[in-house]
Structures are given as C-alpha cells and as structure tokens.
N, C-alpha and C positions, 0 to 999 in steps of 0.2 A: 391646403398649400398656398403659400403667398404667391400672388401673381407678380411676375417680373416684367415690367413694362419697357418698351424701347426707350433708351436714354437712361435707364436706371441701373444698368450693369455693363461691364465689359465682358466680351465673350471669353477672353482668356485673362490671365493674371488674377485668378480667384483663389483664395485660400479658404478651405472649408473642412471642418471635422464633423463626422456624423454623430448625432446624439444617441445613436442606437448601440447598445451593448448586446451583442447577439450570442446566444448559447449555441451548443451543438456545432461548433466550428469543425471544419474538415480536418482530417489527419495531416500531420506534417510529413514532408518528403525528405527532410534533412538537407535539401539543396537550398542554399541561402538565397539565390535569386528567385527561384520559384516560390519559396515560402514567403519571401518579402512581398511579392506580387499579390499572393493570396491575402496576406494581412492587410495590405493597403486597400484592396477592393472591399473587403468585409468592413473595414473601418470607415471608408469614405465614399463608396459608390452611391450615386444619388438615388437609385431605385431599389429600395429594400426588397420589393417583391421579386426581383431577379436573383436574389442571393441563394435561394434553394436550388435553382437551376445551376448556379455557379458552383455550389458545394458538390453537387452531383458530378459536374464536369471535373472538378479537382480530384474527387475520389477515383473516377475512372482513369485519369492520367497516372495517379500514383500507383494504382493496383493493376494497371494494364498487364495481363498475363504474358503478352508477347514482348513487352519491354517496360518493366516496372521502373518508375522514376525514383532514383536514389541520389545521394550526394555525389556519387561517382559517375552518374550518367554523363555521356558525352554532350557537348554543347548543342549539337543538332537536335538531340532528343529533348533537351530542356527547351530549346527554342520552339519546337513543335508543340510541346505541352503548354507553354505559356500562351502561344497563339490560340490554342484550342480553348483554354479556359476563358480567355478574354473574349473570344468570339461568342461564347455562350451568353454573354451579357447583352448581345444584340444592340449595341449602342455606338453612336459616333463619339468622337473625342476620347477614344479608348483604344490604346495599342501600345506596343513596346517597340522602341527604335534603338538600333545599334549604331555605333560610330563608323560603320562601313557604308552608310547611306547618307545622301544629301538631306533627307527628311530629318535625320537626327540633328544635324548642325542647324538647320533652319528652325526647328522647334525649340532647341535649347536656347537659341538667341531670343525667340519670341517669349519663352518662359524663363528668361534669365534671372528675373527677380526671385522666382520660386526656388532656384538652385544657386542663388548668389554666393553661398558659403563655399561652393566647390568650383566656382568659375576660374579663379586664379590657379588652382591645382590642375584643372583640366586644360586651361589655355594660358600657360605662362608666357610672359610675366605679368601681363596687364588684365588677364581675365576676359579677353574679347574673343567670342566664338568665331572661328574661321575654318575654312577647309580649302584644299587645293582643287581647282576645277577650271572649266572653260565656259560655264554659264549656260548649260543645257541640262534638261531632265529627260529621261527615257523610260520606256516601259516595254514589257514583253507582250506580244500578241501572237498566240499560236506558235510559241517557240522562237519568234523573230523579234529582235529588239528595234524599236522605232523611237525617234525623237518626238517627244510630246510637247516640250516647251523649250523655247530659246529666249533667254532673257534679253530684252532690248538693250543694245549697247554693249553686250558682253563679247568676249573673244569669239565665241561660237557664232554670234550674230555677225560680227565683222568679217569672219572667215567665210560667210555665205552658207552656213549650215541651216537647213530648213526643217520646219515641222513636217514629219512624215518620212524623213530620210531613214533608211535602214542602216544601223550601225554594225559594221563587220568587225573592226579591230581598232586598237590604239597601239601604235608603234609595233605592229605585228602580233600583239597579244590580245586575248579576249578582253572586251570592255568591262571595267568595273567602275562604279560611280566615283569612288575615292582612290582606290588602289592604283588605277591607271595613271593618276596624276601626282602621286606622292613623290616627293623629292625632285619634282620637275618645275616648280614655281620659277618663273622667269625664263623658262625654256619654251620651245615649241614641240608639239607632238604631231605625228602623222596619223590622222584619223581616216580610216578607210570606210567609205559608205556607198550605198546604192540608192539612187534617186528614183528609179523606175523599176518595176518588177521585171526580173530577168535581164536587166541591163548590166553592162560590165561595171565592176567597181571603179570608183574614183577615189583619189587621195587628196585630202585637204590638210594643210598645215595650220595648226591653231596654237595660239599662245596660251600658256597656263598661268593663272594668277591665283593669289590667295583671296578668297571671297569672304567678306563679312556679311552674313545673310541679310540683316535688316538694312544695312547700307546698300547692298546689292539690289534689294527690292526697291529702295528709294530711287536709286539711279535708273533702274529699269523703267519705273513709272515715268520719270522725267524724259528718258530717251524714247519712250513709246509715243510721246506727243507728236502729232502730225496734222497737217491741214490738207484736205482732199478737195480739189477744185472740180466742180461739176456744173456745167451750163451757166457759168458766171457766178455761181454760189460757192461759198466756202464752208466745208463741213469739217469740224474739228474731231479729233480722236484722242483718247487717252485710255490706257489699260491699267486697272488697279490690281496689281499682282497680289497685294495683301493690304489690309487696313492696319496691320500691326506696326507699321513704321510711321511714326508721326511726321517724319520728313517727307514721306510720300504724299500725304494729304495736304501738307503745307505747299508742296510743289504744285499740286493740282490747283489749289486756291490762287497761287501766284500766277500761274499760266492763264487762268480764267479772268483774273482781275486786271492784270497788266502785262501779260506775256503773249505767247504765240496764239492763244485761243481767245484773246480778248475780243476780237472783231469778227469771229466766225458767225455764220448765220444759224448754225445748229451744231449739236455735239453728240457724238457717239461715245458712250461710256462702256468700256469693256470690263465686265465683272467676272471674266473667266480667270480666276485667280489660282494661287497655290494654297494659300491659307486665308482664313477669315480674320479673326482677332479685331483689335481696335475698339473704338467707341461705337456703340449701337446707334448713335445719332448722326453718323457720318453723312447720311443722305440729306441732312439739312442744307448742305451746300447747294442742292438742286431743288429741294421742295420746301425749304424754310420760308417763313413769312416775314422775317425781319429784313429791313432794307439793306442794300450795300452801304458800307460806311468807310469813309477815308479821312485820315488826318492829314492836313496840309501844313507843312512847316514853312517858316519864313524863307528858308533856302533849301534846295535839294528836292528829292522826289517825294511824291505823296506816299503816305504809309497806309497800306490796306489793313484796316482793323476788322472788317467783316465783309466777306465776299458771298454774294448770292447770285446764282445763275438763273435767269428768268426766260431764256430763249429755249427753243425746242430741244428735247433730249430723247435719244433712243438708247436702250441698254442691251448688251449682249450677255447671255447667261448660258451655263452648261453645268456639267457635273463637278467642275472645279469651283463653282460658286457655292460656298459653304460657310457656315457659322456667321461671323459678322457680315460677310458679303451677302448672305441670304437675307439678313435683316435689311440691308441696303436695298436689295432687289425688291423685297416685300414693300418697303416704303415707296419706292418708285412706282410699282404697280398700283398701289393703293391711291396714288395721286395721278393715275391715268397715263403714266409714261409707258410706252410700248416696250415689251421685252421680246427679244429675238434670240433664237437658238434652241437649247435643249433643257430638259428638266434639271433643276438644281439638285445638289447632293442630298438634301433632306438631313442635314447634319447641324442641328441647332441645339446644342447643350453647352453648358459652361464647363471647361476643362481645367485641370491643374496638372502640373508635371512633378514627378518624383524621380530622383536619381536612385538607381538600384545598386546593389553591392558590386556589380561588375562594371559600373559606370554607364550601362545602358539607361535609356530614359523611358519611364512609364508615363503616358498621358492617360488620365482617368477623368471620366465625366463625374462631376461632383454636384452639379445643380441642374435642374430642369429649366426650360425657358418657354415662356408663353407670350404670345403677342395678342393685342386687342382683346384682353380678358380671357379668351379661350382658344386662340389659334396656335396650334403646335405645328412646327415645320419638321421636327425630328421624324425621320422615316417617311416623310411625304414629299417635301420640297415644294418648289414653285414651278408651275407650268408656264411656258412662254406663250405670249399672245400669237407669235409667229414661229411655229416649229420649223427649224432648219437643221438637218443632220450634218455632222462633220465626220468625214471618213478619213481616218488617220493614215493607214498604210500608203506610202508613196504619194502623199498629198502635194509634195513639191512646193510647199508654201502657199498653196491655194486655200482660201478661207471663205467658204460659202456663207458662213454665219456673218462675218464682217461685211461681205458683199451685200447680203440681204439687209443688214442694218443700215448701210449707206443708202441703199435703194429706198428703204422706208423713210429715211430722213429727207431724201429728194422729194418723195411724194408729199410729205408734211409741208415742206417749204413751198412746193408748188401750190398747194391748197391755200397757203397763207398769202 
C-alpha cells in the first residue's frame, strides 16, 4: 500500500474508484436506495477485507424473517437496514445522512464538488447549500436532548443559549433540527430550555436565519477569537470548527498576523470541531519553519504573504477532533505542543460523498491514511497530554477543558 504523507492529500474531496472487480456479490433487495448503497460500497470501499463481513450483513437484512427487505419496505425499515450494513464496515467517514439533519447540509457543502451536478436542483437557483436554523447542534443523552455546540456569533449564541442546556420545545412543539425552523427564516421562535437539572423551564426568543454551512463555519471561527487577560499577560483563543472552509484558516492567519491575536503572549487553539477536512498541512501555521513574510506597498497596508506563529501554543482536543483536525493535533503533539482535553475521534480515513436515489447522502471511506510511515489514527485517536473531562448535561456554559488549557498557558508563560 502506498503511504500517504501529511501534506500529500486532502482529507475530503477525494475521487476514487476501486480496481477490484468482486464476484459473489450479495443478492438484490429491489429497493433502489439500499441496493445503490450496496453497489457503491462494493465498488469503492477502501478495505477489501471488510467486504465479506459486509456481504453477510446485507444478506441478513434482506432475508430477515421478521421483516424482510423489499422494494415496498417502509422508510424506517430501509433506514435501519442501511445503518446496519454500513456499521458492519467498522470505519469512520462512512454513513448515510438525510435532509432532516444538520449533518446532511454541512456535509453536502463540504463535499459540494463531488455532487456538483445536483447542487442547483437541490438548492435552486444558485446551487448553494443552506438550511433554516439558529446555529446550534444537539444530541440525546439517556432520552434527554442537550445542546452540544453553539456556533460563535450565531443567533443561538446571541440569545444566550449555552452548551449543556436541555432543550424542551420550539414554539411549543418537540424540537427537530430542521423541521422546527422551516418557513420561519426572518422570524423568531420561542425555545423552551432547562439550564439546571430539576429547574423550572425558561423561554428564550431566538432569530431564525438561513445558514450556509461553510460560510457559517468561517464566521464562527472569526467570532470565536478572544483575548483573555491573566496577571498582566494576554492569552489569545480561537476555535477551529472545521478545516474545510478556506475562509476560516485565512481568518486565523489574518488575526495572528495583523489582527486581534497579533500581540498576545500565547495562544490556545481549540480543535474541538464539527468536521475535519481541509489541507493536511494546516498546522504549518504553528509549526512550520518558514519565516513570516510581508509585502510592503508604497501606499496602504502591508500585505501578509506568509504568517507563522512562533510564540507558545496550547491546543484543546476531544472526540470532535477528527479527520483533518486529527492530523493537525498529531502535528502539534509531534512538535511538543501540549494537548488538553479528551481522546480524539480516531477517524482518519479519506472519504467521498455520493448522492443516493432519494437525495440522501452517502459518505464512504475510499482511502486509508498513514502518518510517519506507519502511524494510523483510525480507530485509535490521539491521547491528550493533560486529560480533562467535559460533562455535558447542564454544563451551563462551563468549560473545564478551556479553563485547563488557559491555566496551562499561564504556567508556560510564567516559566518563560
């Protein structure tokens, strides 16, 4: 197998066709979406050794005596069957996403080149992926829904919604990621939440906007920038929600070279992202050897041609640090930069997206990825130098991982 070195590939935006023509393919179910998923996996999945296990899973789902899969099977049965056969592959960058989730819109924008022929049909008239929302992401924990992410500068952020808040309802109805906000763009909704366990519910009014995912990520990266003053020292902070938005990394470079972070004594880089993506050499901004480089015109401002940060850095990682962000974290750790937080996702493969007959999106791992000749992060992840747990339910915005990272930066600056 050819080794893929950092800098030699992008984590997403890869097109790949398998050279393997495999016999003994599983039977057909006659359901177009299920059968298309099966064909794409057999033709393109990166690990041929997993396909026997996959075929067995396909056969089980089709011949399930309790609920055999046919062309007339209800959607819920098809969804369960597809989830089961994809889970049998035991790989990251592999899953099906439907347009009733934020993940769908974010991934289709990240993989927009792979599905470019369908973008204008899906998102008329200009083919720009977007969805109605308020800029927050939630997940269920033991049957209770909590806010897991609030995008910096989003309507949810401005309304004071905090990570860890329990979400009870939107306009009196159960919360749905997309449905709750459809046909309400430009209006406000009443979101009922609970900030402490057993506390009385409170109601927050939040503006609904149409979000373009990559633009939203770039804006969130910019709005995350802050300077923390401690004991006469200034500690900068920026959160990299994804590396897939070129605007986001350009913003970070500008802030470091000539913006709000230019004169800070040290920097906390938050790699607790939503998606990885982007260039695998993004960490060069902090660990590269080339010198900073400016072009100075006769009139006007200097032009930053090459920004390199050579002051202290501490990074925060967790299970949201995946794919390209894991390569970023790996490069930082290899260069002696301390990592604070929790184990990364262990999700480092190269994925491609395929549009299915029902316009759902299949992400499929099509290439393996290896670092430093033989280092694989898939299924393993990166261990932090300073483990710090984050307890989500009713966190009320408290962030022990960020606090520990700032404290570590204070220690480093004190030693210097």
